[in-house]
Residue frames relative to the residue before (quaternion, step in Angstrom):
aa qw qx qy qz dx dy dz
M 1.0000 0.0000 0.0000 0.0000 0.00 0.00 0.00
E 0.2778 -0.7549 0.5651 0.1832 3.60 -0.72 1.00
K 0.6989 -0.5257 0.3142 0.3695 3.58 -1.24 0.51
K 0.6194 0.5536 -0.3518 0.4314 3.49 1.12 -0.69
E 0.6568 0.4929 -0.3078 0.4805 3.64 0.97 -0.85
F 0.5989 0.5601 -0.3306 0.4672 3.59 1.08 -0.86
K 0.6805 0.4947 -0.3038 0.4471 3.61 0.72 -0.92
K 0.6567 0.5199 -0.3031 0.4545 3.47 0.97 -0.88
I 0.6606 0.5072 -0.2972 0.4670 3.58 0.97 -0.95
I 0.6924 0.4599 -0.3225 0.4529 3.72 0.75 -0.89
K 0.5872 0.5236 -0.3802 0.4864 3.64 1.15 -0.41
E 0.6669 0.4867 -0.3224 0.4631 3.59 0.88 -0.91
I 0.6131 0.5250 -0.3579 0.4695 3.68 1.09 -0.62
G 0.5940 -0.6048 0.3593 0.3902 3.63 1.09 -0.59
F 0.5273 0.6082 -0.4285 0.4104 3.58 1.22 0.35
S 0.4788 -0.7029 0.4673 0.2414 3.56 -1.05 0.86
S 0.8044 0.0184 0.0191 0.5934 3.53 1.32 -0.53
Q 0.6598 -0.4848 0.4027 0.4092 3.44 -1.38 0.26
G 0.6311 0.5596 -0.3303 0.4237 3.57 1.03 -0.76
R 0.6442 0.5115 -0.3038 0.4807 3.57 1.00 -0.84
F 0.6343 0.4913 -0.3263 0.4997 3.59 0.96 -0.88
A 0.6637 0.5245 -0.3266 0.4215 3.64 0.79 -0.84
E 0.6560 0.5103 -0.3079 0.4632 3.51 1.00 -0.83
E 0.6312 0.5543 -0.3138 0.4425 3.52 1.10 -0.72
I 0.7570 0.3215 -0.2148 0.5268 3.57 0.97 -0.74
G 0.5980 -0.6394 0.3543 0.3287 3.62 1.06 0.26
V 0.5036 0.6167 -0.4190 0.4364 3.49 1.21 0.72
K 0.4765 -0.6341 0.4756 0.3803 3.66 -0.92 0.62
A 0.5722 -0.6162 0.4327 0.3252 3.61 -1.00 0.97
S 0.6681 0.5457 -0.2995 0.4076 3.49 0.94 -1.04
T 0.5528 0.6017 -0.3978 0.4172 3.65 1.22 -0.53
F 0.6376 0.5772 -0.3308 0.3884 3.60 0.90 -0.79
T 0.6344 0.5487 -0.3304 0.4327 3.52 1.10 -0.76
T 0.6737 0.4996 -0.3348 0.4295 3.62 1.04 -0.49
Y 0.5794 0.6095 -0.3706 0.3942 3.63 1.24 -0.41
K 0.1459 -0.7430 0.6405 0.1277 3.51 -1.02 0.85
I 0.7411 0.1048 -0.1343 0.6494 3.51 1.28 -0.36
I 0.4195 -0.7370 0.4580 0.2666 3.53 -0.79 0.90
P 0.5289 -0.6627 0.4533 0.2751 3.51 -0.89 1.13
S 0.6580 -0.5558 0.3435 0.3743 3.58 -1.21 0.73
H 0.6739 0.5191 -0.3255 0.4128 3.65 0.82 -0.84
I 0.6400 0.5030 -0.3038 0.4951 3.59 1.16 -0.63
K 0.6012 0.5560 -0.3177 0.4780 3.52 1.14 -0.84
R 0.6307 0.5176 -0.3243 0.4787 3.70 0.88 -0.85
I 0.6795 0.4810 -0.3015 0.4647 3.59 0.76 -1.05
T 0.6587 0.5236 -0.3045 0.4464 3.58 0.87 -0.93
R 0.6855 0.4743 -0.2708 0.4814 3.60 0.90 -0.84
L 0.6403 0.4944 -0.3494 0.4727 3.53 1.05 -0.62
A 0.6198 0.5475 -0.3227 0.4603 3.58 1.05 -0.76
L 0.6245 0.5417 -0.3138 0.4670 3.50 1.04 -0.88
L 0.6649 0.5223 -0.2727 0.4591 3.57 0.87 -1.16
A 0.6337 0.5483 -0.2953 0.4589 3.52 1.06 -0.98
K 0.6667 0.4940 -0.3035 0.4683 3.61 0.92 -1.01
Q 0.6865 0.5175 -0.2936 0.4181 3.53 0.85 -0.96
N 0.7458 0.3683 -0.1891 0.5219 3.59 1.29 -0.60
G 0.5628 -0.6548 0.3657 0.3473 3.56 1.28 0.45
I 0.4942 0.6288 -0.4391 0.4092 3.61 1.05 0.63
P 0.4379 -0.7165 0.4766 0.2602 3.54 -0.71 1.05
L 0.5776 -0.6075 0.4389 0.3235 3.53 -1.03 0.92
D 0.5640 0.6063 -0.3575 0.4317 3.66 1.12 -0.76
E 0.6661 0.5061 -0.3063 0.4542 3.59 0.93 -0.94
I 0.6309 0.5067 -0.3143 0.4965 3.59 1.00 -0.88
R 0.7136 0.4787 -0.2845 0.4251 3.59 0.69 -0.99
D 0.6556 0.4933 -0.3282 0.4681 3.51 1.02 -0.77
S 0.6877 0.4741 -0.3265 0.4423 3.62 0.86 -0.76
L 0.6940 0.4495 -0.2744 0.4909 3.59 1.17 -0.42
R 0.2938 -0.7898 0.4707 0.2614 3.45 1.42 -0.39
V 0.2145 0.7870 -0.5371 0.2147 3.50 1.03 1.00
């Protein structure tokens, strides 16, 4: 996943910035600025969050069950 697609998805999920999303999943916001390509573990979390939103499941529920 390239950064452009990642940014699009996190906005679709409802986050105003990469930093806000990073905080939500327990990653330092500054870490995201160094990524040119998003790592696979972050891609999985992002896709799960998008699926959750599309199906009316709060991200908190996903995060808690994954212990992210």
